[in-house]
ROKE-828403 format. One line per 4 residues: number of its first residue (from 1); their letters; for each residue x, y, z of N, C-alpha, C. Coordinates in steps of 0.02 Angstrom, whole numbers. Example, Ala and Ser with C-alpha at 12.3 -4.5 7.8 and 13.67 -1.06 7.14 Angstrom:
<sites>
1) AS) 660/-284/390/615/-225/390/660/-165/390 | 642/-112/354/684/-53/357/645/2/394;
</sites>
This chain:
<sites>
1) XXXX) 8164/10070/2583/8226/10020/2618/8157/10005/2666 | 8129/10043/2705/8104/9961/2777/8073/9927/2696 | 8030/9938/2685/7981/9856/2647/8057/9795/2623 | 8134/9829/2604/8147/9811/2580/8191/9747/2641;
5) XXXX) 8219/9790/2682/8215/9782/2781/8186/9700/2807 | 8143/9730/2772/8079/9670/2828/8072/9629/2771 | 8057/9636/2691/8068/9573/2664/8141/9505/2667 | 8220/9561/2668/8258/9518/2683/8253/9479/2787;
9) XXXX) 8235/9532/2831/8216/9498/2873/8160/9415/2886 | 8104/9445/2852/8065/9410/2819/8099/9333/2811 | 8152/9333/2757/8161/9251/2689/8231/9273/2733 | 8259/9287/2781/8292/9257/2830/8238/9203/2883;
13) XXXX) 8200/9219/2903/8165/9191/2940/8123/9116/2928 | 8110/9151/2843/8069/9099/2850/8137/9027/2790 | 8174/9042/2767/8225/9032/2740/8262/8984/2732 | 8281/9020/2826/8348/8930/2879/8316/8915/2886;
17) XXXX) 8239/8866/2931/8213/8857/2943/8198/8802/2880 | 8216/8813/2815/8178/8807/2767/8218/8741/2705 | 8302/8739/2763/8376/8718/2701/8376/8647/2766 | 8400/8622/2693/8376/8514/2702/8419/8509/2764;
21) XXXX) 8421/8504/2805/8446/8458/2869/8482/8373/2848 | 8560/8344/2896/8570/8309/2901/8536/8218/2871 | 8485/8232/2966/8450/8192/2964/8364/8191/2920 | 8409/8234/2867/8282/8227/2842/8287/8188/2754;
25) XXXX) 8354/8162/2774/8374/8104/2704/8286/8074/2691 | 8344/8040/2761/8267/7985/2741/8221/8021/2760 | 8167/8036/2763/8121/8081/2767/8083/8101/2720 | 8168/8090/2673/8118/8143/2604/8109/8063/2540;
29) XXXX) 8151/8025/2568/8171/7990/2548/8121/7959/2528 | 8075/7940/2627/7998/7910/2631/7949/7924/2600 | 7948/7998/2595/7901/8050/2575/7914/7999/2493 | 7991/8011/2454/7979/8011/2407/7920/7954/2375;
33) XXXX) 7929/7902/2427/7932/7840/2416/7836/7807/2430 | 7807/7839/2484/7728/7858/2500/7720/7915/2422 | 7727/7967/2435/7733/8007/2346/7694/7943/2298 | 7791/7922/2283/7736/7862/2206/7712/7828/2218;
37) XXXX) 7684/7791/2273/7644/7737/2279/7604/7767/2273 | 7559/7816/2314/7484/7819/2290/7467/7827/2237 | 7516/7889/2174/7520/7903/2108/7498/7861/2087 | 7542/7822/2076/7530/7733/2079/7582/7703/2018;
41) XXXX) 7660/7759/2008/7688/7741/1961/7739/7717/1979 | 7775/7658/1962/7831/7589/1955/7888/7637/2009 | 7899/7611/2054/7989/7658/2093/8015/7579/2095 | 8063/7577/2083/8113/7523/2143/8130/7535/2185;
45) XXXX) 8098/7504/2212/8114/7510/2282/8159/7471/2326 | 8178/7435/2307/8239/7379/2310/8281/7404/2292 | 8331/7430/2231/8321/7488/2195/8378/7518/2304 | 8304/7535/2318/8334/7648/2363/8370/7596/2411;
49) XXXX) 8327/7524/2444/8335/7496/2483/8397/7490/2493 | 8431/7471/2441/8498/7438/2396/8534/7477/2436 | 8510/7570/2423/8574/7625/2417/8538/7630/2473 | 8508/7637/2512/8489/7633/2591/8580/7598/2639;
53) XXXX) 8552/7545/2611/8608/7458/2673/8655/7499/2658 | 8691/7517/2583/8743/7520/2571/8771/7614/2623 | 8734/7643/2629/8712/7730/2655/8743/7719/2715 | 8696/7660/2746/8735/7647/2830/8774/7611/2819;
57) XXXX) 8783/7568/2799/8838/7500/2812/8892/7560/2804 | 8914/7617/2768/8960/7664/2775/9004/7701/2817 | 8917/7734/2845/8910/7751/2872/8937/7707/2978 | 8914/7653/2982/8937/7603/3044/8998/7616/3030;
61) XXXX) 9064/7579/2976/9088/7600/2947/9138/7634/2988 | 9153/7705/2973/9171/7731/2967/9181/7764/3085 | 9112/7728/3064/9107/7738/3153/9136/7725/3181 | 9167/7618/3173/9197/7572/3177/9275/7582/3170;
65) XXXX) 9293/7641/3126/9346/7681/3112/9385/7707/3184 | 9344/7735/3192/9320/7789/3261/9330/7772/3318 | 9301/7711/3309/9312/7684/3378/9381/7646/3375 | 9381/7607/3331/9493/7591/3331/9505/7620/3326;
69) XXXX) 9530/7666/3316/9573/7753/3330/9605/7758/3388 | 9503/7781/3435/9545/7777/3505/9527/7709/3550 | 9530/7648/3572/9537/7603/3578/9599/7549/3559 | 9633/7591/3517/9672/7542/3495/9716/7537/3482;
73) XXXX) 9740/7565/3536/9842/7580/3583/9812/7525/3667 | 9759/7530/3662/9716/7471/3729/9729/7398/3702 | 9699/7390/3628/9670/7350/3644/9732/7314/3599 | 9820/7322/3569/9868/7340/3569/9912/7294/3643;
77) XXXX) 9898/7335/3678/9938/7331/3730/9924/7227/3761 | 9840/7227/3796/9814/7189/3793/9848/7114/3771 | 9825/7128/3670/9871/7072/3682/9968/7047/3662 | 9996/7107/3654/10042/7094/3685/10037/7069/3764;
81) XXXX) 10036/7088/3828/10035/7077/3867/10000/6985/3853 | 9940/6965/3855/9939/6914/3855/9977/6884/3812 | 10024/6869/3753/10042/6899/3696/10131/6822/3750 | 10159/6906/3799/10217/6877/3822/10226/6863/3896;
85) XXXX) 10135/6849/3914/10129/6788/3942/10118/6741/3953 | 10082/6698/3881/10088/6659/3881/10086/6625/3846 | 10152/6665/3793/10209/6616/3754/10238/6629/3772 | 10298/6698/3762/10369/6706/3753/10415/6692/3854;
89) XXXX) 10357/6724/3902/10386/6710/3945/10406/6626/3975 | 10303/6612/3939/10329/6555/3965/10392/6488/3929 | 10381/6515/3869/10475/6502/3807/10535/6483/3874 | 10538/6567/3890/10597/6548/3926/10594/6560/3987;
93) XXXX) 10565/6537/4042/10564/6497/4092/10576/6405/4075 | 10542/6400/4037/10565/6340/4037/10617/6340/4012 | 10670/6372/3973/10725/6379/3924/10761/6383/3987 | 10745/6426/4068/10807/6448/4088/10803/6352/4118;
97) XXXX) 10749/6326/4149/10748/6252/4181/10761/6200/4137 | 10772/6213/4080/10812/6128/4034/10866/6120/4056 | 10862/6039/4041/10916/6011/4123/10895/6031/4181 | 10857/6018/4228/10862/6030/4320/10809/5956/4287;
101) XXXX) 10789/5974/4361/10733/5923/4380/10638/5953/4371 | 10667/6030/4356/10587/6046/4333/10592/6066/4302 | 10598/6050/4217/10580/6071/4183/10480/6052/4176 | 10472/6098/4114/10409/6119/4080/10355/6066/4055;
105) XX) 10325/6062/4067/10288/5986/4049/10238/6049/4048 | 10229/6025/3950/10166/6032/3927/10129/6015/3928;
</sites>
């Protein structure tokens, strides 16, 4: 029984650190490419690079959605303020001054 417990503890401390982590993907791909180049086998490096670029594009697109989600209300408020100040307010003021000596000049 003690040997079983020791075996479980050893496996626990050895197996958990060996699990793949999210950042290990690039390391694994680079290791595979290097190994295949050393072996002399023909590997499609262009295809691998295309997949990596697609993966990075997807990652950054998701990151940008998070940023837009966080800051979109502020962005929309700024746009609304610009439209209000530069377009609507000016048109309203000009409509009030129409027919007076102080008409708007565009």
